[in-house]
N, C-alpha and C positions, 0 to 999 in steps of 0.2 A: 504494500500500500504506500501511496505517496506520503512523504514525511514533510510537514511544513518547515521543520527546523533545518532541513537540508537547503532551504531557500531563504533563510534569514527571516522567517515569518513566525510570529508568535500566536498561539491560540488565544492569548489574553489581550494583546495589543495590535495584532495584525501586522501591517508593514512597518509599524513603529517599533523601535527597539524596546525590549521589555524593561531595560534600565536606561534612563536618559544619560547623555554624555556629560558628566560632571567630573572633571579630572583635576587633581592637585598639581599635576605636572605643569611647570611654567616655562618649558622650553620656548624660545622665541618670545620672551617676556615683553619686549617692546611692541611687537605686533599684537599680542593679546591685549595689552593695555590700550593700544589705539582702538582696537575693535570694541572693547568694553566702553570706551568713552566716545564712540562714534557720533551719537546724537549731539554732543556738546562741541566736539571738534569740527564737525561739518559746518557749524555756524561761524567759525572763526575766519573762513575765507581763504585759508592757505593750506588746504588739505593735500593737494598734489605735492607741494613742497615738503610737507611732513613725511609723506610716503617715500618720496625719492631720497630722503635723508636717513631712512631706516637702515639698520644693519641687515646683512644678508639673512634671509629666512633659512633656518636649518630644516631641511626636509627629513622627516622622521621615517626613513625608509624601512627600518626594522621594528617599527612600533605601530602595527595595524590598529591598536586601540586609540591612537591619536589621529588617524587619518581623517575621520569625519570632522573632528573638531578643527583640525588644521584647514580642511577644505572649506568649512563654514567661515572661518576667520578670513582666509584669503579671498573667498568669494564676496563677502561683504565689503572688505576693503577695496577689492577690485571694482565692484560696482559703484562704490562711493567715489572712487577715482574717475570712473567713466561718466557718472551722472550727477556728481555733487555740485557742479556749477554750470553756468551757461556755456563754458568753453569745452566742448566735447573733444577729447583727445583723439589723435590718430594712432597713438601707440601707448603701450604700458611700459613702465621702466623695468629694466632687467631684474632688479631685486624682487619685484612683485611677480613679473611674468614667469621667470624660470621656476620659482617655487610653486606657483599656481599650476603650471603645466605638469610639473613632476608629480605633485600630489594628485592631480586629476588622473594621471596615467596609472598611479597605484590603485585608484578606485575604479578605473575603467569607464570614466565619464569625461565629457568635455570640460575644459577650463573656463567655466562660466557659472554664474549663480543659477542653480536649478532646484527643483522641488525638494530633493533630499536635504540639501543644506538649508533651505528656507523653511521647511516644515518638519520633515521626518526626524531630523537630528538637531532641532532647535527649540527644545522645550524641557521643562523639568516639573516634577510634581511639587505641590505645596505639602501634601501629606503623602509620604511614600507608601503608606498602607492602603491608599485608596486608588481607584482607577484613574487614568489620565483623561478625565472628562472636564468640560467647562466648569469652572469653580474650583478646580484642583490642579490647574496647570498654569504656568507662566512662561513667557518667551525668554530665551536666553540672549539672543542677539537682535538688535534693531538697527535701522538707519536713523530716522529722526525720532522714533519713539512716539508715545501717545496711545490713547485708548483705541483709536481707529486702526492703527497699524497692528497693534497687539491682537485685537479682536479678529481682524482679517485672518491672521495666521492661526490663532487659537481655534477658530471655527474649523479650519482644515485639520488641525491636530485631533480635535474631537471626532470629526468624521472618520479619520483613519482608525481611531480607537473603536468607534462603533462598528466599523466594518469587520472587526475581528469575529463577530458573531456569524457573519456569512462565510468568512474565509475558513474558519476552523472546521466546518462540516464538509468542505469540498473533498478531501481525500476519501472519506467514507461514502459521500454522495456519488462520486465517480465509480467506486467499486459496486455500490448497490445498483447503479444504472446499468453497468456492464453485465451484471448478473441478474438483471430483471427483477430485483426485489422492489416491486413497485410501491408497496406501502411505505417502505423505508425511504424511498426516493421522495415520496410526498412529504414525509416528516423533515427530510433534509432541506427541501425547497421552502418549507415553511420557515425554517431557521434563516435561510437566505433572505426571504421576504421580510422577516422581522429585523434583520440587520439593516436592510435597505430602508425600512420605515424609520429606524433610529437615525440613520444618516440623514434622511429627509427632514426629520424633526430638528436636527442641528442646523442644517443648511438654512432652514426657515428663520433661524435666529440671527442671521448675518446683519440685518438692519438695526439690531438693538444697540450696538456700539460702533458700528462702522458706517459713517455717513458717506453717501456717494460723492459729494464734492471733495471732502477731505481725502477719500481714497484716491480720487482721480488726480488731485493736485499734490498730495504729499506722500502717498504710499506707492502708487503705480509707477511713477517716473523712475524709481530705482531698480526695477526688476526687468527692464527691457534688455534684450540681447542685441547682437550686432547683425543678425541675418534679416534681410527684408526690412531694415530700419532706415527710414529716410534721413535720420540724423547721422547715420554712419554708412553712407552709400558705398564707401570703399573698404568697409570692414575695419578691423582693428589689428595692428601689429603687436605681437607679443615679443618684445625686444629680446634678442639672442635665442629665439625659439622659431621653429618652422622656417628656417632660412630667412627670417625677417619678412616673410610674406604675410599679407593681411589674412585674418581668419574671420569666418562668419559662423556664429552660433545662435541658436534660438534662446530667447529669454525664459525666465521662470514662468511656469504655467501649470495649472492643475492637471493638464493633459499628461504630465510626466508622473502622475501617481499611478500605481499599479491596480488600484481598486476597480475602476470602470473597465479597463481592458480585460481584467480577469473575469469579471461578471459577464461581459460580452462573450468571452470565450466559453464560459460555463454554459450560458443560455443559448449559444449559437446565434447571437446577434451579428448579422453580416453587414459590412459596409462595402458599397460598390467600389470598383477600381477607378479611382479618380484622385485628384490632388489631396482631398480630405484623407483618404486612406493612406496615401504616401506620407502625409504629415503625421498621422497617428503612429505609423511604424517608425518614423524618424524620432518621435518623442521617446521611444523606448531606449534610445541610446543615452538618454539623460537620467534613466532610472538606475538604482543600484543593480549591479550585474545579475545577482541571484533573483531579484524581483522580476527582471526582464525574462530570465530563463523560466521562471514560474509561469508567467503569462503564456509563453510559447508552449510549455508543457501542457497547460490546460487546453489550449487550442487543439493540440494533437490528441488529447486523451478524452475530452468530454463527449459523451454520447447522450446527454440529457435531452436535447431537442429531438433526436432520432427516437429515443425511448417514448417520448410523448406522442410522436407521430405514429409509432408502431402500436400504440394502445389507445385508439380513439374513443373507446367505450369506457375507459377508466376516468370517470369524471373528476374525482379528487385530484388525480395526477394533473390533468389539464388545468384545473382551477388553481392549483399551487404554482404551476409554471406561469400561467397568465398573471397571477398576482405579482410574481417576481419581475416579469417584464414591465408591467404597469408601474411598479415602484421605481424601476430604473428609468422609465420614461419621465416620471415626475421629477426625478433628480435632474435629468437633463433639461427639462422644461423650466425648472426654477433657476438653473444655471443660466439659461438663455435670458430669462427675465432680468436677472441681475446684470448680465452683460449689457442689456439695453439701458438699464437705469444708472448703473455705475460707470459705464464707459461711453456707450454710443450717445446717450442724451447729454452727458457732460461735454463730450467733444463738440457736439452741435452748439451748445450754449457758449462754448469758448471760441466758436468760429474756427475750430481746428479741423482741418480736412483729413488729418491722420486718424483713420479708423482701423488701424492695424493693431492687433492684440500684442501682448507682451511676448507671445510666442512667435510673432512675425507673420500672422495670418489675418485674412479678412474674417474675424471671429464670428460676426453675426451670421454670415452665410454658413460657416462651418458648424456652429453650435445648433442652428436650426436643422441642418442636415443630420447631425448626430441624433437629435431628438426624433426626427421623422423616420429614421431607420430603426429606431427602437420599437419594433412592432411585433405582435404575435403572428408568426407565419407557419403555424403547424395545423 
């Protein structure tokens, strides 16, 4: 049977680590101190100069336990360097670029701020004996800080934690489906649906502390990438890396989470071969390597949809499957609603013709298509 632990997935916290990254190690002290004071230092107006004067970052090649912390630190400093003032750079200094690239290579991800550093490995519990849900989690690293930035990330952390209910039944669900244990499949799908319902309940809470205008003007600007970005039409040079040729990477986006691709794979939700599908596949390169492999494994292994098709007279089975698909549709529909109010409407009010998402895509078109392809087709 499939083992979640083989893919760095927890039965209790899903794609989140069971234990948050809180390390006493202070290697690269100057860099860590800068990251910790980022909200204050960004307001001083000389951030680029401060970074350029930092000592070389020591890449912790033989300390895997430090890699995610170092990646988060370098990614936040890197994006602050890129987007911290109106003067968008054409290159990153070597002391930042070489360490960022080396650490990213250790993790098997591009050297850019992506969802793992922004969400999965950027939180800590208030009470270590309670689950990492809203009210018991706080963000470790910020750009400017404030309730809106924290809440935006915290919502994603809670969603990841709630998804554990759906993820933990997948190994048994796959085995039950393959062996036609239909009643067991029904119970497994009910767990998946409950997990999705909990995710939806959390997503619905986004407006409580994250205002659309504040998000658009203070949170979103820092998470853009360099690919398909009008502000960086020629990409970004990582000094002393890649033969000093400009690089193009997607920005941070929830499409880099493993949850929805996993549930798509489990339920047999199919996306047409078009730029949208190419984009979704590209986003997997920004996931932790084992999470990416898990999605691919579920795509190859899941027979859930076929099992439902092969048993048209088993009403409880069909009802449980339909419930899962409908809840996934609701999740995508709410996401599209937020994209309209938090980004598209704000761009129009600001007379900003740039309606490209942080991942470098025409997000309204893509999200609508995501939603519309989430249908029952059995």
